[in-house]
MIDOLUM-786891 format. One line per field, with one value per residue (C-alpha): x, y, z. Coordinates in Angstrom, 3 decimals. Example, Ala and Ser with C-alpha at 12.3 -4.5 7.8 and 13.67 -1.06 7.14 Angstrom:
REM MIDOLUM-786891
east 12.300|13.670
north -4.500|-1.060
up 7.800|7.140
REM end
This chain:
REM MIDOLUM-786891
east -19.275|-20.502|-19.510|-22.164|-21.782|-21.765|-22.688|-19.543|-18.083|-14.479|-13.559|-10.077|-8.781|-7.463|-4.705|-5.213|-4.598|-5.227|-8.554|-8.945|-5.933|-8.165|-9.958|-7.107|-8.642|-12.222|-14.059|-14.224|-11.814|-11.256|-12.108|-11.965|-13.774|-11.740|-14.505|-15.373|-12.363|-14.728|-13.272|-15.564|-15.511|-17.204|-17.198|-14.430|-15.167|-17.538|-15.941|-12.682|-13.361|-14.004|-11.059|-8.731|-9.992|-9.562|-6.009|-5.049|-6.482|-4.570|-1.310|-1.885|-2.500|0.526|2.788|2.030|2.351|5.391|8.042|11.430|14.204|16.579|14.692|11.529|9.296|5.882|5.863|6.463|5.144|4.760|7.171|7.830|9.829|11.948|13.619|15.335|18.433|21.337|21.416|20.135|17.674|16.110|15.900|14.146|11.727|10.998|10.384|8.036|6.064|6.799|5.711|8.496|8.490|10.480|10.781|9.770|12.098|15.406|14.782|15.689|14.151|13.208|10.900|8.455|5.859|3.475|0.572|0.845|-0.910|-1.121|0.452|-1.740|-0.473|-2.276|-5.411|-5.236|-8.001|-9.678|-9.916
north -23.420|-25.182|-24.889|-22.827|-25.015|-28.627|-28.258|-30.006|-29.125|-29.769|-26.096|-24.551|-20.979|-20.005|-17.482|-13.959|-14.103|-11.598|-9.836|-11.047|-9.042|-6.173|-8.581|-8.261|-5.016|-6.268|-8.766|-11.180|-14.035|-16.319|-19.986|-23.092|-26.434|-29.652|-31.646|-29.543|-27.117|-24.145|-20.855|-18.418|-15.440|-15.478|-13.746|-14.512|-17.200|-16.188|-13.809|-13.402|-9.796|-8.600|-10.614|-9.058|-5.554|-6.186|-7.435|-4.419|-2.031|-3.770|-3.617|0.090|0.743|-1.307|0.981|3.710|1.554|1.190|-1.281|-2.127|-0.156|-3.067|-6.106|-4.458|-6.645|-5.297|-7.376|-4.415|-3.515|-0.098|0.561|3.383|6.146|6.641|3.277|4.678|6.595|7.869|10.267|13.801|12.572|10.158|12.919|15.163|12.391|11.697|15.443|15.686|12.682|10.271|6.699|4.244|0.680|-2.510|-5.195|-8.674|-10.389|-8.550|-6.570|-3.153|-0.150|2.825|5.824|6.093|8.725|6.156|4.280|0.858|-2.026|-5.017|-8.025|-11.087|-14.245|-15.170|-17.254|-20.867|-21.787|-25.197|-25.718
up -16.465|-19.590|-23.226|-25.092|-28.209|-26.953|-23.233|-21.978|-18.587|-19.729|-19.938|-19.678|-19.453|-22.850|-23.566|-24.819|-28.574|-31.330|-30.904|-27.314|-26.072|-24.872|-22.490|-19.981|-18.718|-18.415|-16.209|-19.187|-19.902|-22.918|-22.383|-24.546|-24.649|-24.595|-26.315|-29.391|-29.284|-29.371|-28.078|-26.273|-23.924|-20.542|-17.155|-14.722|-12.192|-9.410|-6.907|-8.822|-9.828|-6.266|-4.947|-7.524|-6.740|-3.008|-3.547|-5.683|-3.089|-0.300|-2.273|-2.887|0.812|1.889|-0.131|2.402|5.515|7.768|6.620|8.088|6.344|6.920|5.580|4.087|6.230|7.193|10.373|12.668|16.108|17.731|20.573|23.005|21.244|24.379|23.747|20.629|21.657|19.659|16.733|16.382|13.762|16.262|18.890|16.357|15.335|19.015|19.657|16.655|17.884|15.053|15.825|16.659|15.364|15.824|13.172|14.320|11.859|12.267|15.494|14.047|15.816|13.648|13.192|10.288|9.609|8.155|9.640|11.172|9.440|11.753|10.102|9.673|8.004|4.756|5.141|4.019|1.600|1.780|-1.980
REM end
């Protein structure tokens, strides 16, 4: 990205001030030039808009996925419901066909009527 006034490549992300406050909800961001101190508005960096939308969609979907009631971890695996014995509630969940899960972190076994999202560790970027 280059400064539209002087053509310098020494650009920084500026803060939202005054009239630029509404830009938070658009694909535009305020920038500034370190050479001539000119402030301007431009598109987000390439691919940032789709990455942000993808991340918000994933967070929304994860709200409805199975999580451990003990430690709130989403690192759960499906297990056979017959391995959960004990209370009347578990017997009812087993009879109704609810999926059974086991937490990989704390080992708790539980029933949840939510779908299973396979846990994958975050990708490491090479930047």
